[in-house]
Structures are given as C-alpha cells and as structure tokens.
Backbone bond lengths (Angstrom), bond angles and torsions (degrees), N, CA, C in turn:
res aa  C-N    CA-C-N  psi(-1)  N-CA   C-N-CA  omega(-1)  CA-C   N-CA-C  phi
1 M - - - 1.471 - - 1.524 108.90 -
2 P 1.347 117.65 130.40 1.477 119.29 179.56 1.512 111.16 -66.16
3 P 1.319 117.36 150.11 1.477 120.26 -179.84 1.525 110.90 -63.77
4 V 1.339 115.09 148.22 1.459 121.39 177.12 1.524 108.45 -72.65
5 S 1.318 116.55 133.52 1.466 119.58 -179.49 1.513 110.63 -65.94
6 N 1.326 116.03 147.23 1.458 121.78 179.66 1.525 108.51 -91.67
7 K 1.327 118.02 110.39 1.460 122.05 -177.19 1.513 112.69 -63.60
8 S 1.337 116.38 -21.51 1.466 118.34 -178.80 1.519 111.46 -64.15
9 S 1.348 116.17 -20.83 1.459 119.11 179.27 1.517 111.71 -67.99
10 E 1.343 116.82 -16.10 1.443 121.10 179.58 1.516 112.21 -85.15
11 T 1.314 117.44 -11.91 1.454 120.78 -177.68 1.525 109.94 -106.55
12 T 1.312 115.43 172.58 1.451 120.73 -177.38 1.523 110.72 -66.28
13 T 1.334 117.79 137.47 1.452 122.02 177.99 1.521 109.06 -107.04
14 H 1.334 116.59 164.86 1.464 121.85 179.24 1.524 110.18 -73.58
15 P 1.343 118.65 152.10 1.462 125.00 -5.78 1.526 111.53 -77.18
16 I 1.306 114.99 147.26 1.459 121.32 178.77 1.523 107.96 -89.92
17 K 1.324 115.96 125.88 1.467 121.28 -173.72 1.528 110.86 -96.40
18 F 1.310 115.31 129.69 1.463 123.10 -179.26 1.525 107.36 -126.37
19 I 1.342 116.97 112.33 1.457 121.00 179.15 1.518 109.44 -109.00
20 L 1.328 116.29 139.88 1.460 121.46 -174.81 1.518 111.41 -132.18
21 D 1.333 115.02 143.19 1.455 121.29 167.38 1.526 106.75 -75.92
22 Q 1.329 116.34 115.50 1.464 121.58 -175.49 1.526 112.61 -63.22
23 N 1.343 117.10 -23.54 1.464 120.37 179.20 1.528 112.63 -65.54
24 L 1.336 116.84 -16.64 1.465 120.70 -171.95 1.527 114.19 -91.55
25 E 1.333 116.86 -5.71 1.471 122.19 165.58 1.530 114.91 63.16
26 L 1.321 117.56 43.54 1.465 119.77 171.65 1.527 107.54 -92.80
27 P 1.354 118.74 119.83 1.471 121.41 -170.84 1.530 113.71 -80.25
28 V 1.321 116.46 71.37 1.469 120.07 -175.95 1.525 112.36 -71.48
29 D 1.329 118.01 -14.15 1.462 120.96 179.90 1.531 112.12 -94.98
30 E 1.323 117.17 1.63 1.458 121.00 -178.35 1.530 110.90 -109.32
31 K 1.346 115.12 146.26 1.460 119.76 176.47 1.522 109.58 -73.96
32 P 1.335 119.25 147.33 1.472 127.19 5.78 1.517 114.37 -88.91
33 L 1.348 118.66 -6.63 1.463 119.41 -175.57 1.520 111.43 -62.68
34 S 1.324 118.13 -39.88 1.464 120.45 -179.90 1.526 110.98 -59.88
35 E 1.343 116.83 -38.77 1.465 120.60 179.51 1.525 111.37 -70.32
36 I 1.333 116.60 -39.71 1.465 120.73 178.51 1.520 110.33 -61.75
37 L 1.321 116.49 -44.23 1.458 121.05 179.67 1.522 111.06 -65.37
38 S 1.334 116.59 -43.17 1.461 120.89 -179.17 1.525 111.40 -63.20
39 Q 1.330 116.08 -44.40 1.470 120.28 -179.45 1.530 111.99 -63.93
40 A 1.332 116.14 -28.39 1.466 120.24 179.66 1.523 112.11 -88.23
41 G 1.334 117.70 -0.03 1.452 121.18 179.96 1.516 113.39 75.96
42 I 1.331 116.02 28.65 1.458 121.18 -177.38 1.530 110.18 -98.05
43 V 1.318 116.29 126.96 1.460 123.23 179.05 1.522 108.18 -107.37
44 T 1.328 117.24 129.79 1.467 121.04 -174.69 1.526 112.36 -103.31
45 E 1.306 114.57 151.58 1.459 122.53 171.85 1.524 107.72 -137.02
46 E 1.335 116.15 119.29 1.465 121.12 178.55 1.527 109.23 -105.26
47 T 1.312 116.41 136.39 1.453 120.73 -179.85 1.521 109.98 -156.00
48 K 1.314 115.58 154.70 1.467 121.13 172.72 1.529 110.93 -101.70
49 D 1.316 115.78 4.72 1.460 121.94 -179.98 1.525 108.75 -85.85
50 L 1.323 116.71 91.85 1.465 120.57 -176.88 1.516 112.20 -70.84
51 V 1.319 117.99 -27.33 1.468 120.49 175.79 1.526 109.42 -62.58
52 H 1.328 115.87 -42.26 1.475 121.72 177.47 1.524 110.48 -62.91
53 I 1.329 117.18 -46.29 1.464 120.52 179.16 1.520 110.66 -60.96
54 D 1.326 116.90 -45.85 1.459 120.96 -178.28 1.530 111.33 -61.00
55 Q 1.324 116.31 -40.62 1.465 119.48 -179.95 1.521 111.07 -67.21
56 M 1.332 116.52 -41.14 1.465 120.19 178.68 1.526 110.92 -61.45
57 L 1.323 116.36 -41.82 1.462 119.82 179.43 1.531 111.03 -69.26
58 A 1.321 116.95 -36.14 1.466 120.46 176.54 1.527 110.89 -63.54
59 D 1.343 115.72 -31.48 1.461 121.34 178.68 1.530 112.04 -87.72
60 H 1.329 117.04 1.01 1.471 124.28 179.22 1.526 111.14 60.65
61 G 1.345 115.92 36.45 1.454 120.19 -177.71 1.517 114.59 -78.89
62 P 1.350 118.56 -57.50 1.470 119.28 -177.31 1.529 111.93 -69.85
63 D 1.318 115.23 151.68 1.467 120.80 174.09 1.523 110.65 -90.42
64 I 1.340 115.48 -27.30 1.461 122.43 -178.71 1.518 107.34 -139.00
65 A 1.327 116.89 144.23 1.464 119.99 176.09 1.523 109.34 -147.34
66 Y 1.315 115.26 144.33 1.470 121.30 173.92 1.516 106.22 -117.19
67 I 1.329 116.23 110.00 1.460 121.69 -166.70 1.527 110.99 -137.81
68 P 1.328 117.39 163.38 1.466 119.83 174.63 1.530 110.86 -58.78
69 G 1.326 116.03 146.06 1.452 119.92 179.42 1.517 112.45 -58.15
70 A 1.325 116.83 -36.62 1.463 120.59 178.77 1.516 111.19 -62.63
71 D 1.328 116.83 -37.72 1.461 120.98 179.28 1.532 110.57 -60.98
72 F 1.323 115.94 -42.96 1.462 119.62 179.80 1.523 110.58 -65.58
73 C 1.326 116.60 -39.36 1.470 120.24 178.43 1.524 111.20 -64.58
74 V 1.341 116.52 -38.34 1.459 120.06 177.51 1.528 109.80 -64.96
75 M 1.342 116.97 -40.95 1.461 120.62 176.52 1.526 111.02 -56.39
76 L 1.319 116.01 -47.51 1.455 120.29 179.96 1.523 110.98 -63.62
77 R 1.331 115.68 -42.08 1.466 120.46 -179.03 1.522 111.01 -62.55
78 K 1.334 116.78 -33.50 1.461 120.95 -179.61 1.520 112.95 -85.44
79 G 1.341 116.27 2.11 1.459 119.73 175.15 1.510 115.87 90.14
80 N 1.349 117.82 10.89 1.461 120.68 177.19 1.531 108.79 -78.51
81 Q 1.319 115.93 98.54 1.464 121.42 -177.01 1.527 112.23 -103.84
82 Y 1.336 116.42 19.13 1.466 120.13 -177.51 1.529 112.26 -82.51
83 Y 1.344 116.42 -13.67 1.461 120.41 -176.32 1.522 110.80 -121.27
84 R 1.318 114.49 155.46 1.470 120.75 174.54 1.524 109.04 -133.48
85 G 1.322 116.00 151.53 1.448 119.85 176.26 1.521 111.04 -71.72
86 L 1.319 116.86 137.59 1.460 121.55 177.22 1.525 110.97 -109.17
87 A 1.324 116.27 -48.98 1.470 121.20 -178.88 1.515 108.86 -140.99
88 I 1.317 115.60 148.86 1.458 121.37 -179.69 1.525 108.61 -127.73
89 S 1.322 116.27 136.43 1.462 119.60 179.06 1.525 109.80 -76.84
90 T 1.311 116.04 169.35 1.468 121.24 -173.91 1.525 110.76 -132.12
91 S 1.323 114.60 171.19 1.461 120.68 171.21 1.526 109.01 -74.28
92 K 1.317 117.29 132.09 1.458 119.77 179.56 1.522 112.16 -73.97
93 F 1.334 116.79 -14.17 1.464 120.31 177.87 1.529 112.69 -90.69
94 T 1.330 116.95 -34.92 1.467 119.84 -175.20 1.523 114.22 -113.87
95 G 1.326 117.69 -19.14 1.449 121.14 -176.08 1.519 113.63 77.09
96 E 1.331 117.34 4.70 1.460 121.17 -178.43 1.538 110.92 -90.74
97 P 1.341 117.34 152.01 1.470 120.63 -179.09 1.527 113.37 -84.51
98 T 1.313 116.98 23.71 1.464 123.28 170.78 1.526 107.40 -144.58
99 Q 1.321 115.42 160.23 1.460 119.31 171.46 1.520 109.68 -156.48
100 R 1.325 114.78 165.48 1.460 118.97 178.85 1.522 110.53 -76.65
101 T 1.323 114.78 149.23 1.449 119.71 167.15 1.525 106.61 -116.06
102 L 1.318 116.38 135.85 1.455 122.49 -167.56 1.520 112.07 -108.64
103 L 1.319 116.35 135.22 1.457 121.87 172.17 1.528 107.27 -86.28
104 V 1.327 117.45 116.13 1.460 121.02 -174.46 1.525 111.33 -123.79
105 V 1.324 113.94 147.21 1.474 123.78 173.76 1.530 107.02 -134.37
106 R 1.314 116.85 174.15 1.461 120.03 175.74 1.528 110.26 -60.59
107 K 1.316 114.90 153.29 1.463 120.96 179.90 1.526 111.74 -58.35
108 D 1.326 116.53 -35.07 1.467 120.43 -176.47 1.526 113.02 -93.14
109 D 1.344 117.23 7.89 1.461 120.46 179.28 1.525 109.44 -71.82
110 S 1.323 116.97 142.56 1.470 121.15 -179.01 1.523 112.84 -77.68
111 A 1.331 116.91 -12.84 1.470 120.48 -176.97 1.523 111.15 -68.23
112 N 1.326 116.23 141.87 1.463 122.09 177.18 1.528 113.18 -127.38
113 S 1.329 116.85 -0.36 1.463 120.69 179.01 1.520 109.06 -164.24
114 F 1.343 115.83 173.08 1.460 120.97 174.83 1.524 111.35 -51.53
115 D 1.322 115.93 -43.10 1.463 120.97 -174.12 1.521 112.72 -58.06
116 D 1.322 116.85 -26.59 1.467 120.94 -178.33 1.530 113.00 -82.32
117 L 1.346 116.86 -2.04 1.461 119.97 -173.29 1.527 113.59 -109.91
118 A 1.301 118.35 11.66 1.465 120.91 -179.28 1.531 110.29 -55.01
119 G 1.342 115.72 126.83 1.458 120.93 179.53 1.511 115.22 83.49
120 A 1.329 117.85 0.30 1.472 121.43 -177.10 1.526 111.72 -78.56
121 E 1.337 115.92 159.08 1.462 121.57 174.38 1.525 108.47 -77.56
122 Y 1.326 115.14 122.10 1.475 121.50 -177.53 1.521 108.72 -119.98
123 G 1.341 116.79 131.21 1.459 121.50 -178.53 1.506 112.86 -104.35
124 Y 1.342 116.16 134.60 1.461 121.19 176.32 1.524 108.66 -133.04
125 M 1.338 116.40 158.59 1.466 119.85 -175.48 1.526 111.64 -74.34
126 N 1.315 116.83 -55.04 1.465 123.05 178.23 1.529 107.76 -164.64
127 K 1.298 117.03 173.81 1.458 120.81 -174.49 1.526 113.21 -81.93
128 S 1.333 116.86 10.54 1.463 121.93 171.04 1.521 110.87 -110.97
129 C 1.320 116.90 0.26 1.467 120.68 -170.86 1.529 111.89 -70.49
130 S 1.330 114.99 125.18 1.463 121.84 -178.69 1.515 112.71 -74.36
131 S 1.330 117.48 -18.20 1.464 120.30 -174.02 1.523 113.87 -109.93
132 S 1.341 118.19 -30.40 1.468 119.30 -173.55 1.519 114.34 -112.92
133 Y 1.338 118.18 -14.58 1.459 119.92 -177.78 1.530 112.61 -108.06
134 F 1.312 117.44 -55.22 1.466 119.54 -176.33 1.532 114.05 -74.22
135 P 1.338 120.14 -42.48 1.468 118.21 -179.44 1.527 115.20 -56.99
136 P 1.356 119.85 -47.33 1.463 116.69 178.32 1.526 112.28 -65.14
137 A 1.327 116.49 -33.42 1.463 119.64 177.29 1.527 110.40 -63.54
138 I 1.326 116.68 -41.56 1.462 121.48 178.72 1.521 110.66 -64.59
139 M 1.323 116.47 -47.86 1.464 120.94 -177.13 1.524 111.42 -64.25
140 L 1.325 117.05 -40.08 1.463 120.22 178.76 1.528 111.02 -71.75
141 H 1.339 116.59 -37.62 1.463 120.01 178.07 1.525 110.80 -60.23
142 Q 1.320 116.31 -36.41 1.461 120.40 178.51 1.528 111.93 -65.71
143 Q 1.342 115.96 -16.92 1.472 121.57 175.73 1.528 111.50 -101.82
144 G 1.331 116.46 6.92 1.458 120.33 -179.16 1.513 114.06 77.55
145 K 1.346 116.63 23.45 1.459 121.05 -177.49 1.529 110.44 -119.10
146 K 1.344 115.88 161.00 1.456 121.84 179.58 1.534 110.09 -111.95
147 L 1.324 115.37 139.23 1.461 121.59 -175.86 1.529 111.94 -55.17
148 D 1.330 116.73 -51.64 1.463 119.68 -173.56 1.528 113.26 -78.98
149 E 1.319 117.12 -5.92 1.461 120.42 173.40 1.525 111.26 -98.14
150 F 1.319 115.84 -32.25 1.463 120.72 -179.77 1.526 110.98 -76.06
151 F 1.351 116.03 -43.04 1.459 121.74 -179.27 1.529 111.05 -108.70
152 K 1.329 115.30 162.79 1.460 122.25 161.05 1.520 105.42 -94.33
153 I 1.321 116.94 97.82 1.462 120.02 -171.68 1.524 110.86 -87.95
154 Q 1.329 116.02 144.47 1.452 121.63 177.24 1.520 110.12 -148.45
155 V 1.321 115.29 148.14 1.464 121.22 179.62 1.523 109.92 -75.45
156 V 1.327 115.86 129.90 1.462 122.71 172.80 1.526 106.43 -131.22
157 P 1.331 118.73 99.78 1.468 121.48 -175.08 1.531 112.11 -62.26
158 G 1.316 114.61 153.69 1.459 120.54 174.12 1.513 113.31 92.15
159 W 1.322 115.12 173.20 1.464 122.07 -178.20 1.530 109.90 -97.58
160 Q 1.328 117.44 -77.37 1.459 120.77 178.14 1.534 112.34 -59.15
161 P 1.331 119.48 -34.08 1.466 118.88 177.77 1.533 114.05 -57.23
162 R 1.327 117.82 -26.63 1.466 119.20 176.93 1.527 110.85 -69.74
163 V 1.328 116.81 -38.95 1.465 120.31 176.75 1.522 109.21 -67.04
164 D 1.325 116.24 -41.42 1.461 120.27 178.12 1.526 110.80 -61.30
165 A 1.336 116.58 -35.17 1.468 120.47 179.09 1.530 111.09 -67.13
166 V 1.334 116.90 -32.31 1.464 120.67 174.70 1.521 109.45 -66.53
167 V 1.316 117.21 -46.75 1.460 121.81 -177.80 1.537 111.26 -62.48
168 S 1.344 115.76 -38.57 1.473 119.73 -178.55 1.528 112.85 -81.92
169 K 1.326 116.26 -2.07 1.472 123.75 179.90 1.522 113.48 71.09
170 A 1.345 116.84 17.64 1.465 119.64 173.20 1.527 109.84 -67.30
171 I 1.326 116.04 -32.99 1.460 123.33 171.49 1.524 106.65 -134.64
172 R 1.322 115.73 163.92 1.460 117.56 -179.59 1.522 111.55 -93.41
173 A 1.340 117.27 -31.43 1.465 119.95 -174.68 1.519 111.17 -149.97
174 T 1.319 114.54 157.85 1.461 121.93 170.83 1.517 107.89 -153.65
175 M 1.325 116.24 169.95 1.466 120.74 168.95 1.514 107.22 -115.20
176 I 1.325 115.88 135.39 1.461 121.74 -172.79 1.519 109.75 -138.33
177 L 1.325 116.80 142.32 1.455 119.93 177.54 1.523 110.43 -55.77
178 E 1.320 115.52 138.90 1.463 119.87 -178.88 1.525 111.28 -58.87
179 D 1.341 117.37 -38.55 1.466 119.83 179.46 1.522 111.61 -60.61
180 V 1.336 116.90 -40.69 1.466 120.54 178.95 1.520 109.50 -65.44
181 W 1.316 116.60 -45.19 1.465 121.38 -179.16 1.523 110.80 -61.53
182 K 1.329 117.32 -40.92 1.467 121.37 -178.00 1.522 112.80 -74.84
183 T 1.327 117.62 -27.37 1.461 120.63 -175.98 1.521 112.05 -66.25
184 T 1.330 117.10 -29.37 1.464 121.53 179.42 1.527 108.91 -106.70
185 P 1.347 119.63 104.20 1.470 122.68 -173.70 1.525 114.49 -55.98
186 K 1.338 117.37 -32.69 1.464 119.52 -176.77 1.525 112.18 -64.94
187 N 1.340 117.14 -18.55 1.463 119.23 -179.87 1.527 111.74 -62.19
188 A 1.330 116.21 -37.06 1.465 120.20 179.38 1.522 111.43 -69.32
189 Q 1.320 116.75 -25.93 1.463 121.15 178.93 1.527 112.03 -81.81
190 N 1.335 116.15 -33.00 1.461 120.69 -171.64 1.521 115.05 -101.06
191 T 1.341 116.96 -16.38 1.460 119.75 -176.89 1.520 110.38 -133.06
192 K 1.322 115.41 164.90 1.465 120.13 174.42 1.517 109.51 -131.92
193 I 1.333 115.03 152.57 1.459 122.65 -178.79 1.523 108.74 -94.06
194 I 1.335 116.73 125.64 1.465 119.31 -179.45 1.536 112.08 -122.98
195 G 1.324 116.72 7.95 1.457 120.92 178.05 1.512 109.61 -176.34
196 Q 1.312 117.58 166.62 1.459 120.80 -179.81 1.522 110.93 -161.62
197 Y 1.329 114.62 154.47 1.463 122.59 170.65 1.516 105.77 -119.14
198 E 1.315 116.73 128.39 1.466 120.78 -165.80 1.530 115.59 -77.09
199 L 1.329 118.22 -49.76 1.465 120.42 -166.88 1.522 111.52 -108.58
200 C 1.319 114.87 65.73 1.455 121.30 -179.83 1.536 109.66 -80.48
201 P 1.334 118.77 126.15 1.468 120.22 -177.74 1.528 111.55 -78.35
202 P 1.312 117.51 140.29 1.463 120.56 176.76 1.529 110.57 -82.14
203 A 1.316 116.10 -169.43 1.461 120.89 179.17 1.532 110.19 -71.01
204 I 1.322 115.21 149.65 1.464 121.46 -177.89 1.520 109.24 -129.79
205 L 1.321 116.11 135.85 1.457 121.23 173.02 1.523 107.26 -94.84
206 V 1.326 115.68 119.48 1.458 121.01 -177.13 1.516 110.06 -114.50
207 V 1.323 115.44 153.58 1.465 121.25 179.82 1.524 109.41 -131.45
208 H 1.321 114.91 150.37 1.463 120.14 174.08 1.528 108.21 -65.19
209 K 1.312 116.30 139.91 1.467 120.00 -175.37 1.526 112.86 -64.80
210 K 1.341 117.51 -15.78 1.468 120.17 178.06 1.528 112.60 -96.13
211 L 1.319 117.07 1.00 1.468 118.95 179.02 1.522 109.89 -65.23
212 D 1.317 115.70 137.85 1.466 121.81 -177.27 1.529 111.12 -52.97
213 E 1.316 116.08 132.13 1.468 121.24 -176.92 1.523 112.41 -63.52
214 K 1.314 118.55 -30.02 1.465 120.48 178.37 1.528 110.48 -65.55
215 I 1.330 115.26 -40.04 1.463 119.22 178.07 1.526 109.95 -67.06
216 C 1.320 116.42 -41.53 1.466 120.31 177.90 1.524 110.85 -59.16
217 K 1.331 116.33 -44.19 1.465 120.49 -178.89 1.526 111.03 -66.01
218 T 1.338 117.12 -41.96 1.463 120.61 178.66 1.522 110.90 -60.36
219 L 1.328 115.36 -44.33 1.457 120.69 -178.79 1.529 110.82 -66.93
220 L 1.317 117.10 -45.68 1.456 120.48 -179.46 1.524 111.42 -64.48
221 D 1.331 116.85 -41.83 1.469 120.03 179.83 1.521 110.79 -58.10
222 Y 1.356 116.29 -40.91 1.463 118.28 178.85 1.517 111.13 -68.99
223 L 1.325 116.86 -46.79 1.465 120.42 -176.18 1.526 112.01 -59.26
224 L 1.326 117.22 -34.49 1.462 120.36 -178.56 1.528 112.77 -73.63
225 T 1.335 116.36 -13.63 1.471 119.95 177.56 1.528 112.19 -106.20
226 W 1.328 116.95 -7.97 1.469 121.06 -176.77 1.526 110.65 -67.48
227 Q 1.328 115.35 134.88 1.457 121.54 178.58 1.530 108.94 -112.95
228 P 1.326 117.19 98.77 1.469 119.94 -178.16 1.522 111.64 -68.33
229 E 1.321 115.67 155.66 1.460 120.20 175.56 1.520 109.41 -69.06
230 W 1.326 116.39 149.83 1.461 120.69 -177.10 1.528 112.26 -60.90
231 K 1.319 116.95 -29.57 1.468 120.29 -178.22 1.523 111.94 -71.32
232 N 1.325 117.68 -16.27 1.462 120.55 -179.10 1.530 111.14 -63.45
233 V 1.302 115.74 154.35 1.458 120.89 -179.44 1.526 110.87 -64.68
234 Y 1.335 116.31 -43.76 1.459 120.10 -176.34 1.523 111.78 -111.17
235 G 1.341 114.02 160.28 1.453 120.91 177.04 1.515 111.58 -90.65
236 A 1.317 116.00 -154.66 1.463 122.22 -174.84 1.529 111.58 -68.83
237 F 1.342 115.00 169.04 1.461 121.52 -179.69 1.521 112.01 -92.13
238 R 1.331 115.10 154.64 1.458 124.25 167.64 1.518 107.80 -130.99
239 P 1.329 118.60 160.86 1.471 118.88 172.75 1.529 109.81 -60.50
240 Y 1.313 115.63 144.60 1.464 120.57 -178.42 1.521 111.45 -81.98
241 Y 1.322 115.71 137.32 1.465 122.78 169.67 1.527 107.61 -133.87
242 F 1.326 116.70 143.13 1.458 119.87 179.36 1.523 111.62 -58.87
243 A 1.325 116.71 -29.17 1.468 120.40 178.58 1.525 112.11 -56.03
244 D 1.331 116.76 -27.04 1.466 120.47 -179.29 1.529 112.36 -67.76
245 V 1.322 117.45 -25.42 1.469 120.49 -175.71 1.530 112.19 -119.35
246 E 1.322 117.70 4.54 1.461 120.71 -170.21 1.526 113.10 -59.61
247 T 1.335 117.68 -45.45 1.457 120.12 -179.44 1.525 110.80 -64.83
248 F 1.318 116.85 -45.32 1.462 120.07 178.89 1.525 110.29 -62.44
249 Y 1.330 117.13 -42.26 1.466 121.12 179.23 1.531 110.29 -59.25
250 H 1.316 116.37 -41.30 1.463 120.31 177.66 1.528 110.68 -62.57
251 D 1.334 116.94 -48.20 1.462 120.96 -178.81 1.534 111.09 -62.28
252 L 1.331 115.62 -42.56 1.463 120.53 179.71 1.532 110.59 -63.95
253 S 1.323 116.28 -37.72 1.464 120.42 -177.71 1.523 111.99 -68.51
254 E 1.335 117.46 -17.18 1.462 121.44 177.36 1.524 112.09 -78.75
255 L 1.326 117.15 -14.82 1.463 120.24 179.78 1.532 110.45 -71.89
256 P 1.331 117.63 154.30 1.471 119.91 178.06 1.527 111.25 -57.54
257 E 1.321 116.69 145.23 1.461 121.34 -177.72 1.517 111.89 -57.43
258 N 1.335 117.18 -36.80 1.469 119.74 -176.91 1.517 113.25 -75.27
259 F 1.337 118.10 -4.77 1.468 120.93 176.53 1.523 110.43 -84.10
260 L 1.324 117.22 -27.21 1.468 121.64 -173.26 1.520 111.47 -80.20
C-alpha cells in the first residue's frame, strides 16, 4: 500500500516570513508580540523599501505582510490572489477602517482647491502610499488629469514631516491622513484644508492563503487585543473585510494600468 500523503506539505513550513512596512509602526520587536511571533516560528523583516516589499509579494515569498491598504488593492487589481486580508487597522479617532486624507497648504496660501495648484510642488511619501499618492491621482483622474503632469511631484518621507515641509515652503501641498493632521494641534494653526478624499484605506495585515489556520488565529487574536500608543499613525485592529476597501478598490481600478 502506498504511503498516505502528508497534508502538512500543502501548508506553509518554517521559517515563516513576515515582512512589514516600517512606516506603519507595528512593534514586532516588543513583547508580547515578539514572543508570540518567535513561538510560532515567524521571522520578521522591517523595511521602508516598498519596491522590495511589492516584488517579494509578487513572487509570493512572504507568508505574512503588513502593508498599506493601497498596496493590497493594487495586488488584487494585478491578479495576485495568493494572499488574503486578516486584520485591518482603524482610525484612532473614529474606530472605523477608513479615514479621510486631506489636501493641505500653508494657512497663508492663496489656493482654495486642486485647480489652484497646477504646476505646484507636491510631496508624497512613496508610490505605495494610500493617503498621499493614490488619492490625488484618483481625484485628478476624475477630472481627466494626470498626477505627474498636474503637479511637480517629489518624495517627502514620513507623515508629519510632509506637513512640516508645506509649512517651511519646501513643497506647496501634500495629502495627509486626517488622524495625523489632528494629532499635532499646530497643524490647524499653520495649514488649511482645501480638498479631501473620503474613504482612504488604512494598513492591512495580509497572510498567504496556505498559511496554517492556527497561526492565523493566534496572530489575529493578539492583534484584536493590541492597544497601540496614541502617537501611532493608526488605531486598533479589526478583522478585515473586502467591504472596507471596496470603494477605494473601485476608484483605484479606474486609473490607467501603467500607473499601478
């Protein structure tokens, strides 16, 4: 009689790879999460190189990833069905898995809308950013315009540093998550809001569809009890549902294929 096949060969084997966007501030090196990951045989890699993360996910390398919501939507749009959402972060002010991203300029700027900023220097975090890169592209596309033709775009790393760059006149405008803008009171004194995109997706923790369900449950159980520090960009986690990103996914899918 031939040997019975081992079903475990169909699931992820050790070491389990977990790659994270370092900008998203998940404390994988701090207890108790570090111990939970270690006990499950999970090895982490933190990086701000989103091109590297995107390539690894395209190659189906990591078993777990914590990435911008826009990145996950782009993966789905490109047909990468190897991963599923497990948990989604929320707004620390509303508890909802979406929030507004705000188009801001200096308080004394004469601009009052997108239309007043043609040719201006615009700062974004990176080309995976759910709040500063895709929303303005979507809003301009709806007007028949292209982001890199309408603005002089430039990378400005960080969250609050982008607002600071507007105030210092290093750039004229940026889009920033409402939670980030509200967390620093001086932003309301130094900048003004002249536009917004409503349903910006937060960060999403995704897992390979073959990852062992026990590991998924252990990870999700912890994430749902995690209490992030108030200074963090995002609030607590909720279970992920496609409904949380459906509108954004639709808007993103309307963009030209070569933009994604």
